[in-house]
C-alpha positions as CSV (number, residue, x, y, z in Angstrom):
1,M,-42.5,39.1,87.8
2,I,-39.2,41.8,87.3
3,R,-37.5,42.4,89.9
4,D,-36.1,45.7,91.2
5,M,-32.8,46.5,90.3
6,S,-30.6,48.9,88.9
7,V,-28.6,48.6,85.9
8,A,-24.8,47.5,87.2
9,P,-26.4,44.7,89.2
10,Y,-28.7,43.4,86.3
11,L,-25.5,43.6,84.1
12,A,-23.7,40.7,86.8
13,E,-26.3,38.8,87.2
14,L,-26.8,38.6,83.0
15,D,-23.2,38.2,83.2
16,A,-23.1,35.3,85.6
17,A,-26.2,34.1,83.5
18,L,-24.1,33.3,80.1
19,A,-21.2,30.9,78.9
20,G,-19.0,31.3,75.9
21,P,-16.0,33.4,74.2
22,R,-14.8,35.8,76.7
23,R,-15.0,38.6,73.1
24,A,-18.4,37.8,72.0
25,R,-20.2,37.5,75.7
26,R,-18.2,41.3,76.4
27,D,-19.7,42.6,73.6
28,L,-23.1,40.9,74.4
29,L,-22.8,43.2,77.4
30,K,-21.7,46.2,76.4
31,E,-24.6,46.1,73.5
32,A,-26.9,45.9,76.8
33,R,-25.1,48.1,78.7
34,D,-25.2,50.6,76.1
35,H,-28.8,50.1,75.6
36,L,-29.9,50.4,79.1
37,T,-27.6,53.6,79.2
38,D,-30.1,55.1,76.4
39,A,-33.1,54.2,78.3
40,T,-31.8,55.6,81.5
41,D,-30.8,58.6,79.7
42,A,-34.2,59.2,78.1
43,Y,-35.8,58.6,81.6
44,L,-34.0,60.9,83.3
45,R,-35.0,63.9,80.6
46,G,-38.7,62.4,81.4
47,G,-38.1,63.6,85.2
48,Y,-37.2,60.7,87.1
49,D,-34.6,60.4,89.4
50,R,-31.9,58.4,88.7
51,P,-32.6,55.0,90.6
52,E,-36.3,55.1,89.8
53,A,-34.8,55.8,85.8
54,E,-32.2,52.8,86.1
55,R,-35.8,50.2,87.3
56,Q,-37.5,51.3,84.9
57,A,-35.1,50.4,82.3
58,V,-34.6,47.3,83.5
59,A,-38.2,46.6,83.5
60,D,-37.8,47.6,79.7
61,F,-35.4,45.4,78.8
62,G,-36.3,42.2,80.5
63,T,-35.8,39.5,83.0
64,V,-32.7,38.0,83.3
65,D,-34.7,34.9,82.5
66,E,-35.7,36.2,79.7
67,V,-32.6,37.9,78.1
68,A,-30.4,35.2,78.9
69,P,-31.6,32.6,76.4
70,G,-31.0,34.9,73.7
71,F,-27.9,35.8,74.3
72,Q,-26.9,32.3,75.4
73,T,-27.7,31.6,71.4
74,T,-25.5,34.4,70.2
75,L,-22.7,33.1,72.1
76,A,-22.9,29.5,71.3
77,V,-23.2,30.1,67.3
78,A,-19.9,32.7,68.0
79,A,-18.7,29.4,69.5
80,G,-19.5,27.6,66.4
81,R,-17.9,30.0,63.9
82,R,-14.9,30.1,66.1
83,T,-14.6,25.7,66.1
84,S,-15.3,26.0,61.9
85,W,-12.4,27.8,60.9
86,M,-9.9,26.1,63.7
87,L,-11.5,22.8,61.3
88,L,-11.3,24.5,58.1
89,G,-7.5,26.2,59.2
90,I,-6.5,23.0,59.6
91,L,-7.8,20.8,56.9
92,A,-7.0,23.2,54.1
93,C,-3.1,22.6,55.6
94,Q,-3.7,18.7,55.0
95,P,-2.7,19.0,51.2
96,F,0.2,20.6,51.6
97,L,1.3,18.4,54.3
98,W,0.8,15.1,52.9
99,D,2.1,16.4,49.5
100,G,4.4,18.8,50.0
101,P,7.8,19.2,51.3
102,L,6.7,19.2,54.9
103,S,4.8,16.2,54.4
104,V,4.4,13.5,56.8
105,A,3.9,10.9,54.4
106,D,7.1,10.7,52.1
107,A,8.2,7.6,53.0
108,P,8.1,4.8,50.3
109,A,4.7,3.9,50.4
110,P,3.8,-0.2,50.5
111,D,2.0,-2.3,48.3
112,G,-1.7,-3.0,49.5
113,L,-5.3,-2.4,49.4
114,V,-5.7,-1.5,52.9
115,Y,-3.3,1.7,52.2
116,A,-4.0,2.4,48.7
117,V,-8.0,2.9,50.0
118,L,-6.8,5.2,52.6
119,D,-4.8,7.1,49.9
120,T,-7.3,8.0,47.9
121,G,-10.0,7.9,50.6
122,I,-8.3,10.4,52.8
123,E,-8.1,12.8,49.5
124,I,-11.9,12.7,48.4
125,V,-13.1,12.6,51.8
126,G,-10.8,15.7,52.5
127,A,-11.6,17.5,49.5
128,G,-15.3,17.1,50.9
129,M,-15.1,18.3,54.6
130,I,-12.6,21.0,53.6
131,A,-15.9,22.2,51.3
132,L,-17.9,21.3,54.4
133,A,-16.3,23.3,56.8
134,M,-16.1,26.7,54.4
135,L,-20.1,25.9,54.2
136,L,-19.7,25.8,58.0
137,V,-18.0,29.2,58.6
138,I,-20.3,31.1,56.2
139,A,-23.2,29.4,58.3
140,C,-22.2,30.4,61.7
141,G,-21.5,34.0,59.8
142,I,-23.7,35.8,57.9
143,G,-25.4,32.5,56.5
144,N,-27.3,32.9,60.8
145,R,-28.8,35.8,59.9
146,W,-30.2,34.7,57.1
147,W,-31.9,31.2,58.4
148,H,-31.7,31.9,62.1
149,A,-30.2,28.5,62.9
150,G,-29.4,29.7,65.8
151,R,-27.8,26.6,68.2
152,R,-29.1,24.0,65.6
153,I,-25.8,25.3,63.4
154,A,-23.2,25.4,66.6
155,R,-24.2,21.7,67.5
156,T,-23.5,20.7,63.9
157,A,-19.8,22.7,63.3
158,S,-19.2,20.8,66.2
159,F,-19.8,17.0,65.7
160,V,-19.3,17.9,61.7
161,A,-15.5,19.0,63.7
162,I,-15.2,16.0,66.0
163,G,-16.2,13.4,63.1
164,S,-13.4,15.6,61.2
165,A,-10.9,15.3,64.3
166,V,-11.2,11.7,64.6
167,L,-11.3,10.7,61.5
168,M,-8.2,12.5,60.5
169,K,-6.2,10.7,63.5
170,V,-6.9,7.5,62.5
171,S,-6.6,7.6,58.8
172,G,-3.5,9.4,59.0
173,I,-1.7,6.9,62.2
174,S,-2.9,3.9,60.3
175,M,-1.2,5.6,57.0
176,M,2.2,5.9,59.4
177,L,1.8,2.2,60.9
178,L,1.4,0.8,57.5
179,S,4.2,2.6,55.8
180,H,7.9,1.1,55.6
181,G,11.4,3.0,56.8
182,L,9.8,6.1,58.8
183,E,12.0,8.0,61.0
184,P,11.0,9.5,64.0
185,A,11.1,12.9,62.3
186,H,7.7,11.6,60.3
187,W,6.1,10.9,63.6
188,L,7.0,14.4,65.5
189,M,5.3,16.0,62.0
190,L,1.8,13.8,62.4
191,I,1.8,14.4,65.8
192,G,2.5,18.3,65.6
193,F,0.5,19.2,62.4
194,I,-2.6,16.2,62.5
195,V,-2.7,14.8,66.2
196,L,-2.4,17.8,68.4
197,P,-4.4,20.6,66.1
198,M,-7.6,17.8,65.4
199,S,-7.4,17.4,69.2
200,L,-7.2,20.7,70.2
201,T,-10.3,21.3,67.4
202,A,-12.6,18.4,68.8
203,I,-11.9,20.5,72.4
204,S,-13.1,23.5,70.8
205,A,-16.0,21.9,69.9
206,R,-16.8,19.8,73.0
207,R,-16.4,23.1,74.5
208,T,-19.7,24.5,71.9
209,L,-21.7,22.1,72.2
210,A,-21.8,22.8,76.0
211,L,-23.2,26.0,75.0
212,C,-25.7,24.4,73.0
């Protein structure tokens, strides 16, 4: 049953029912406000007074319980897209950090199977993660309009981001521990360019999961 409610209280209740990125939530509420304003104006032209015109516009739009789930799905996908962009940006920098002038692993590499496997594996798996992050960015953007994956794609982005964060941190720390002649600067760069950014990505992923 649709309660008698004017536009402002309805929007306040809808806002309270939603959780997610502030900008995306603000945009959705603006769309709802614009729609309700147009509908109210149409009823005013039809001879209704303003209070009744607003109540009719709200009744046509639907209850908060009916509208909020769809809006919440949009917010979850927006959060998944943000997490995917974070993951892609951090992963795309990793080849330059490991092999370039800011390398965190430019100490003499030790001999041994474990280090060799880690060194090779991180290159192969890292390339795959970069490609997967790119696909998730697309899937959470224009791709979601085609497939309508909704919260499923947001959950997928979250799990991939968390898994990547764990893998990158464990691999990076393991390779550093196996290396010789490390300076404090190596550990600082590892923390600054891998551990902290990946931790922030994992936090973003957990927040996205909470919206799903």
